[in-house]
C-alpha positions in Angstrom: 57.0 -11.2 -77.5 60.1 -9.9 -79.1 61.5 -6.8 -77.4 61.4 -3.5 -79.3 63.8 -0.5 -78.7 62.3 2.9 -78.2 64.0 5.8 -80.1 65.1 8.9 -78.2 61.7 10.7 -78.3 59.8 7.7 -77.0 62.6 6.9 -74.5 61.9 10.2 -72.8 58.5 8.8 -71.8 59.0 5.0 -71.3 62.8 4.7 -70.8 65.4 3.5 -73.3 65.7 -0.2 -72.4 64.4 -2.7 -74.9 61.0 -4.1 -73.8 58.1 -6.1 -75.3 55.4 -4.0 -77.0 52.9 -5.0 -74.3 55.1 -3.5 -71.6 55.8 -0.4 -73.7 52.0 0.2 -73.9 51.6 -0.3 -70.1 54.4 2.2 -69.4 52.9 4.7 -71.9 49.5 4.4 -70.2 51.0 4.7 -66.8 52.7 8.0 -67.9 49.4 9.2 -69.4 47.5 8.5 -66.2 50.2 9.8 -63.8 50.2 13.1 -65.7 46.4 13.3 -66.2 46.7 13.4 -70.0 43.5 11.4 -70.8 40.7 13.8 -71.8 38.1 14.0 -69.0 35.1 14.1 -71.3 36.3 12.1 -74.4 38.1 9.2 -72.7 39.5 7.9 -76.0 41.4 11.2 -76.5 45.0 11.8 -75.2 46.1 15.4 -74.6 49.8 15.5 -75.3 52.3 17.2 -73.1 55.7 18.3 -74.5 57.3 14.8 -74.3 54.3 13.1 -76.0 54.0 15.9 -78.7 57.4 14.8 -79.9 56.1 11.2 -80.2 52.8 12.3 -81.7 54.4 14.3 -84.6 53.6 17.6 -82.9 49.9 16.9 -82.4 48.3 18.3 -79.2 45.5 15.7 -79.1 45.3 12.1 -80.6 42.9 9.2 -80.2 44.1 6.2 -78.4 43.9 4.3 -81.7 46.0 6.8 -83.5 48.4 6.8 -80.6 49.3 3.1 -81.2 50.1 3.9 -84.9 52.2 6.9 -84.0 54.1 5.1 -81.3 55.1 2.2 -83.6 57.0 4.6 -85.8 59.3 5.3 -82.8 60.5 1.7 -82.1 62.9 -0.6 -83.9 
């Protein structure tokens, strides 16, 4: 896969080095799990901390499907 470059907001979560989209998703999920941001009851919901709110356009909670769409706006 062709590497993508995260912008500054996304780089705060996954790092600034160019990486394939699959690796970016893995790093994003590692961050979510490490910080306990996956909703306990609704597993498809992500509760954003301050770093993720910047990526999620200020939203406090997004579904994992919406997350993918929002994250793609922060790569080039």
